[in-house]
DSSP file (Angstrom, degrees, kcal/mol; ACC not computed):
  #  RESIDUE AA STRUCTURE BP1 BP2  ACC     N-H-->O    O-->H-N    N-H-->O    O-->H-N    TCO  KAPPA ALPHA  PHI   PSI    X-CA   Y-CA   Z-CA
    1    1 A V              0   0    0      0, 0.0    46,-2.3     0, 0.0     2,-0.4   0.000 360.0 360.0 360.0 158.4   -2.3   -0.1    6.0
    2    2 A R  E     -AB  46  74A   0     72,-3.0    72,-2.6    44,-0.2     2,-0.4  -0.930 360.0-157.1-110.1 134.8    0.1    2.6    4.9
    3    3 A L  E     -AB  45  73A   0     42,-3.4    42,-1.7    -2,-0.4     2,-0.4  -0.893   9.1-173.5-109.7 140.6    2.9    1.8    2.5
    4    4 A R  E     +AB  44  72A   0     68,-2.3    68,-2.9    -2,-0.4    40,-0.2  -0.993  61.2  40.0-133.6 142.2    6.0    4.0    2.2
    5    5 A G        +     0   0    0     38,-1.1    39,-0.2    -2,-0.4    -1,-0.1   0.532  69.9 156.9 101.7   9.5    8.9    3.7   -0.4
    6    6 A L        -     0   0    0     37,-2.6    -1,-0.3    -3,-0.1    64,-0.1  -0.351  52.5-101.4 -65.1 144.4    6.8    2.9   -3.4
    7    7 A P    >   -     0   0    0      0, 0.0     3,-2.1     0, 0.0    36,-0.1  -0.421  32.6-119.9 -58.5 143.6    8.4    3.7   -6.8
    8    8 A F  T 3  S+     0   0    0      1,-0.3    35,-0.1    34,-0.1    -2,-0.1   0.711 113.1  56.1 -63.2 -19.1    6.8    7.0   -8.0
    9    9 A T  T 3  S+     0   0    0      2,-0.0    -1,-0.3    34,-0.0    -3,-0.0   0.351  79.8 132.8 -93.2   5.8    5.5    5.1  -11.1
   10   10 A S    <   -     0   0    0     -3,-2.1     2,-0.2     4,-0.1    33,-0.1  -0.232  39.8-157.3 -61.0 144.8    3.6    2.5   -9.1
   11   11 A T     >  -     0   0    0      1,-0.1     4,-1.9    22,-0.0     5,-0.2  -0.718  33.2-105.1-113.5 168.2    0.0    1.8  -10.0
   12   12 A A  H  > S+     0   0    0     -2,-0.2     4,-2.6     1,-0.2     5,-0.2   0.884 123.5  56.0 -59.2 -38.0   -2.8    0.3   -7.9
   13   13 A Q  H  > S+     0   0    0      1,-0.2     4,-2.3     2,-0.2    -1,-0.2   0.882 104.1  53.0 -63.2 -38.1   -2.3   -2.9   -9.9
   14   14 A D  H  > S+     0   0    0      2,-0.2     4,-2.1     1,-0.2    -1,-0.2   0.915 110.6  47.5 -61.0 -42.9    1.4   -3.0   -8.8
   15   15 A V  H  X S+     0   0    0     -4,-1.9     4,-1.7     2,-0.2    -2,-0.2   0.919 111.5  49.3 -66.6 -43.9    0.3   -2.6   -5.1
   16   16 A L  H  < S+     0   0    0     -4,-2.6     6,-0.2     1,-0.2    -1,-0.2   0.880 110.6  51.0 -63.5 -37.0   -2.3   -5.3   -5.4
   17   17 A Q  H >< S+     0   0    0     -4,-2.3     3,-1.6     1,-0.2    -1,-0.2   0.890 106.3  55.0 -66.3 -38.4    0.2   -7.6   -7.0
   18   18 A F  H 3< S+     0   0    0     -4,-2.1    -1,-0.2     1,-0.3    -2,-0.2   0.871 111.4  45.3 -59.1 -37.8    2.6   -6.9   -4.1
   19   19 A F  T >< S+     0   0    0     -4,-1.7     3,-2.9    -5,-0.1    -1,-0.3   0.106  81.3 154.3 -94.0  21.4   -0.1   -8.0   -1.8
   20   20 A E  T <  S+     0   0    0     -3,-1.6     3,-0.1     1,-0.3    -3,-0.1  -0.268  70.3  24.0 -52.2 130.3   -1.0  -11.1   -3.8
   21   21 A G  T 3  S+     0   0    0      1,-0.3     2,-0.5     0, 0.0    -1,-0.3   0.280 102.0 102.3  92.3  -9.7   -2.5  -13.7   -1.4
   22   22 A V  S <  S-     0   0    0     -3,-2.9     2,-0.3    -6,-0.2    -1,-0.3  -0.928  77.1-121.8-106.4 127.8   -3.6  -11.0    1.1
   23   23 A E        -     0   0    0     -2,-0.5     2,-0.3    -3,-0.1    28,-0.2  -0.513  35.2-177.6 -70.9 129.6   -7.3  -10.1    1.0
   24   24 A T        -     0   0    0     -2,-0.3     2,-0.5    25,-0.2    25,-0.2  -0.750  23.1-116.9-119.2 170.4   -7.9   -6.4    0.2
   25   25 A V  S    S+     0   0    0     23,-2.4    23,-0.4    -2,-0.3    -2,-0.0  -0.927  84.9   5.0-112.8 130.3  -11.1   -4.3    0.0
   26   26 A G  S >  S-     0   0    0     -2,-0.5     3,-1.5     3,-0.1     4,-0.3   0.517  88.5-121.9  87.0   5.3  -12.3   -2.6   -3.2
   27   27 A G  G >  S-     0   0    0      1,-0.3     3,-1.5     2,-0.2    21,-0.2  -0.301  85.6  -9.3  58.3-139.1   -9.7   -3.8   -5.7
   28   28 A E  G >  S+     0   0    0      1,-0.3     3,-1.4     2,-0.2    -1,-0.3   0.810 136.1  61.7 -62.7 -29.5   -7.9   -0.9   -7.3
   29   29 A A  G <  S+     0   0    0     -3,-1.5    -1,-0.3     1,-0.3    -2,-0.2   0.706  95.0  63.3 -69.3 -18.6  -10.3    1.6   -5.7
   30   30 A G  G <  S+     0   0    0     -3,-1.5    18,-2.0    -4,-0.3     2,-0.6   0.405  87.7  82.4 -85.4   2.2   -9.1    0.4   -2.3
   31   31 A V  E <   -C   47   0A   0     -3,-1.4     2,-0.5    16,-0.2    16,-0.2  -0.944  61.7-174.0-108.9 119.0   -5.6    1.6   -3.1
   32   32 A V  E     -C   46   0A   0     14,-2.9    14,-2.8    -2,-0.6     2,-0.3  -0.955   8.3-155.5-120.1 117.1   -5.2    5.4   -2.4
   33   33 A F  E     -C   45   0A   0     -2,-0.5     2,-0.3    12,-0.3    12,-0.3  -0.640  12.1-134.1 -88.1 145.8   -1.9    7.1   -3.3
   34   34 A T  E     -     0   0A   0     10,-2.1     8,-1.9    -2,-0.3     9,-0.4  -0.753  23.3-167.5 -97.0 149.8   -0.8   10.3   -1.6
   35   35 A C  E     -C   41   0A   0     -2,-0.3     5,-0.0     6,-0.2     0, 0.0  -0.909  24.1-106.1-132.9 158.6    0.5   13.2   -3.6
   36   36 A T    >   -     0   0    0      4,-3.2     3,-2.6    -2,-0.3     6,-0.1  -0.302  49.5 -93.5 -72.3 167.6    2.3   16.5   -3.0
   37   37 A P  T 3  S+     0   0    0      0, 0.0    -1,-0.1     0, 0.0    -2,-0.0   0.791 129.3  53.8 -56.2 -26.7    0.3   19.7   -3.2
   38   38 A D  T 3  S-     0   0    0      2,-0.1    -2,-0.0     1,-0.0     0, 0.0   0.318 124.7-102.8 -92.8  10.5    1.4   20.1   -6.8
   39   39 A G  S <  S+     0   0    0     -3,-2.6    -1,-0.0     1,-0.3     0, 0.0   0.487  74.3 137.6  91.0   3.8    0.1   16.6   -7.6
   40   40 A R        -     0   0    0      1,-0.1    -4,-3.2     2,-0.0    -1,-0.3  -0.593  60.4-101.4 -83.1 146.9    3.3   14.6   -7.7
   41   41 A P  E     - C   0  35A   0      0, 0.0    -6,-0.2     0, 0.0    -1,-0.1  -0.344  21.5-156.8 -67.2 146.1    3.4   11.1   -6.1
   42   42 A T  E     -     0   0A   0     -8,-1.9   -37,-0.2     2,-0.3    -7,-0.1   0.556  42.6-110.1 -96.5 -11.2    5.0   10.9   -2.7
   43   43 A G  E    S+     0   0A   0     -9,-0.4   -37,-2.6     1,-0.4   -38,-1.1   0.600  86.2 108.1  86.6  12.1    5.8    7.2   -2.8
   44   44 A E  E     +A    4   0A   0    -10,-0.4   -10,-2.1   -40,-0.2    -1,-0.4  -0.894  39.8 168.7-121.8 153.8    3.2    6.4   -0.2
   45   45 A A  E     -AC   3  33A   0    -42,-1.7   -42,-3.4    -2,-0.3     2,-0.4  -0.981  25.7-132.2-154.9 160.9   -0.2    4.8   -0.4
   46   46 A Y  E     -AC   2  32A   0    -14,-2.8   -14,-2.9    -2,-0.3     2,-0.4  -0.936  17.1-162.0-115.7 143.0   -3.0    3.4    1.7
   47   47 A V  E     - C   0  31A   0    -46,-2.3     2,-0.3    -2,-0.4   -16,-0.2  -0.994  16.9-130.6-128.3 129.1   -4.6    0.0    1.2
   48   48 A A        -     0   0    0    -18,-2.0   -23,-2.4    -2,-0.4   -21,-0.1  -0.621  25.7-171.4 -79.8 132.0   -8.0   -1.0    2.6
   49   49 A L        -     0   0    0     -2,-0.3   -25,-0.2   -25,-0.2     3,-0.1  -0.928  21.3-140.6-124.3 149.0   -8.0   -4.4    4.4
   50   50 A P  S    S-     0   0    0      0, 0.0     2,-0.3     0, 0.0   -26,-0.1   0.776  70.4 -10.6 -83.2 -26.1  -11.0   -6.3    5.7
   51   51 A D  S  > S-     0   0    0    -28,-0.2     4,-2.0     1,-0.1     5,-0.1  -0.929  75.7 -80.4-162.5 178.6   -9.8   -7.8    9.0
   52   52 A A  H  > S+     0   0    0     -2,-0.3     4,-2.5     1,-0.2     5,-0.2   0.818 120.7  58.0 -64.3 -32.8   -6.9   -8.6   11.4
   53   53 A E  H  > S+     0   0    0      2,-0.2     4,-2.0     1,-0.2    -1,-0.2   0.928 108.6  44.9 -64.5 -44.1   -5.9  -11.7    9.4
   54   54 A A  H  > S+     0   0    0      2,-0.2     4,-2.5     1,-0.2    -2,-0.2   0.884 111.1  54.9 -65.7 -38.3   -5.4   -9.6    6.3
   55   55 A L  H  X S+     0   0    0     -4,-2.0     4,-2.9     2,-0.2     5,-0.2   0.931 107.6  49.1 -59.6 -46.0   -3.5   -7.0    8.4
   56   56 A A  H  X S+     0   0    0     -4,-2.5     4,-1.6     1,-0.2    -1,-0.2   0.904 111.6  49.5 -61.4 -41.1   -1.1   -9.6    9.7
   57   57 A G  H  < S+     0   0    0     -4,-2.0     4,-0.3     2,-0.2    -1,-0.2   0.886 113.1  46.9 -64.8 -38.8   -0.5  -10.8    6.1
   58   58 A A  H >< S+     0   0    0     -4,-2.5     3,-1.7     1,-0.2    -2,-0.2   0.936 111.0  49.7 -68.4 -46.9    0.1   -7.3    4.9
   59   59 A V  H >< S+     0   0    0     -4,-2.9     3,-1.9     1,-0.3    -1,-0.2   0.802  99.8  67.1 -64.5 -28.0    2.5   -6.4    7.7
   60   60 A A  T 3< S+     0   0    0     -4,-1.6    -1,-0.3     1,-0.3    -2,-0.2   0.699  93.1  61.4 -64.1 -17.5    4.4   -9.6    7.1
   61   61 A R  T X  S+     0   0    0     -3,-1.7     3,-2.8    -4,-0.3    -1,-0.3   0.396  73.7 139.2 -88.8   2.7    5.5   -8.1    3.8
   62   62 A H  T <  S+     0   0    0     -3,-1.9    10,-0.2     1,-0.3     3,-0.1  -0.255  76.5   8.9 -51.1 127.7    7.2   -5.2    5.6
   63   63 A K  T 3  S+     0   0    0      8,-3.3    -1,-0.3     1,-0.3     9,-0.2   0.500  93.3 136.2  72.5   8.8   10.5   -4.5    3.8
   64   64 A D    <   -     0   0    0     -3,-2.8     7,-3.1     7,-0.5     2,-0.3  -0.376  53.9-110.5 -69.5 167.0    9.7   -6.8    0.8
   65   65 A K  E     -D   70   0B   0      5,-0.2     2,-0.5    -3,-0.1     5,-0.2  -0.778  23.1-162.8-112.3 147.4   10.6   -5.2   -2.5
   66   66 A I  E >  S-D   69   0B   0      3,-2.5     3,-1.9    -2,-0.3     2,-0.4  -0.987  85.3 -41.4-113.5 113.2    8.8   -3.8   -5.5
   67   67 A G  T 3  S-     0   0    0     -2,-0.5    -2,-0.1     1,-0.3     0, 0.0  -0.539 125.6 -26.4  63.8-124.1   11.6   -3.8   -8.1
   68   68 A T  T 3  S+     0   0    0     -2,-0.4     2,-0.5    -3,-0.1    -1,-0.3   0.406 119.9  93.9-100.5   0.8   14.7   -2.5   -6.3
   69   69 A R  E <   -D   66   0B   0     -3,-1.9    -3,-2.5     2,-0.0     2,-0.3  -0.803  68.2-137.9-100.9 131.1   12.8   -0.6   -3.6
   70   70 A Y  E     -D   65   0B   0     -2,-0.5     2,-0.5    -5,-0.2    -5,-0.2  -0.663  20.2-137.9 -83.8 144.1   11.9   -2.0   -0.2
   71   71 A I        -     0   0    0     -7,-3.1    -8,-3.3    -2,-0.3    -7,-0.5  -0.883   6.4-148.9-108.5 125.3    8.5   -1.2    0.9
   72   72 A E  E     -B    4   0A   0    -68,-2.9   -68,-2.3    -2,-0.5     2,-0.4  -0.746  13.7-159.4 -90.1 140.0    7.7   -0.2    4.5
   73   73 A I  E     -B    3   0A   0     -2,-0.4     2,-0.4   -70,-0.2   -70,-0.2  -0.982  10.4-178.9-126.7 129.7    4.3   -1.2    5.8
   74   74 A F  E     -B    2   0A   0    -72,-2.6   -72,-3.0    -2,-0.4     2,-0.2  -0.965  32.2-111.7-128.7 141.8    2.6    0.5    8.8
   75   75 A E        +     0   0    0     -2,-0.4     2,-0.3   -74,-0.2   -20,-0.0  -0.508  50.8 159.7 -66.5 138.1   -0.7   -0.2   10.5
   76   76 A S        -     0   0    0     -2,-0.2     2,-0.3     5,-0.0   -30,-0.0  -0.883  28.9-133.0-149.1 179.5   -3.1    2.8    9.9
   77   77 A S    >>  -     0   0    0     -2,-0.3     3,-1.5     1,-0.0     4,-0.6  -0.836  37.3 -96.7-133.4 171.8   -6.7    3.8    9.9
   78   78 A K  G >4 S+     0   0    0     -2,-0.3     3,-1.2     1,-0.3    -1,-0.0   0.849 121.6  62.7 -58.3 -33.3   -9.1    5.7    7.7
   79   79 A G  G 34 S+     0   0    0      1,-0.3    -1,-0.3     2,-0.1    -3,-0.0   0.735  95.5  59.9 -65.3 -22.0   -8.5    8.7    9.9
   80   80 A D  G <4        0   0    0     -3,-1.5    -1,-0.3     1,-0.2    -2,-0.2   0.704 360.0 360.0 -76.6 -19.8   -4.8    8.7    8.9
   81   81 A M    <<        0   0    0     -3,-1.2    -1,-0.2    -4,-0.6    -2,-0.1   0.505 360.0 360.0 -69.9 360.0   -5.6    9.1    5.2
């Protein structure tokens, strides 16, 4: 899945905590943040999920918050990364 709206200071651990109860793949290595060409965070990340059940659990968190920011969640694929 693709996440948008993350605080720029978010860590992989923050993202995994946001998805607590949803099975992810690879732990912190399964969370990939996107950056601008100069290396600054964009507030977006991709998270690897194992199956449709995990996808449904992740998408159910659409617009839940990390701190004061709501997080948008979109279905995506490895090719989108």
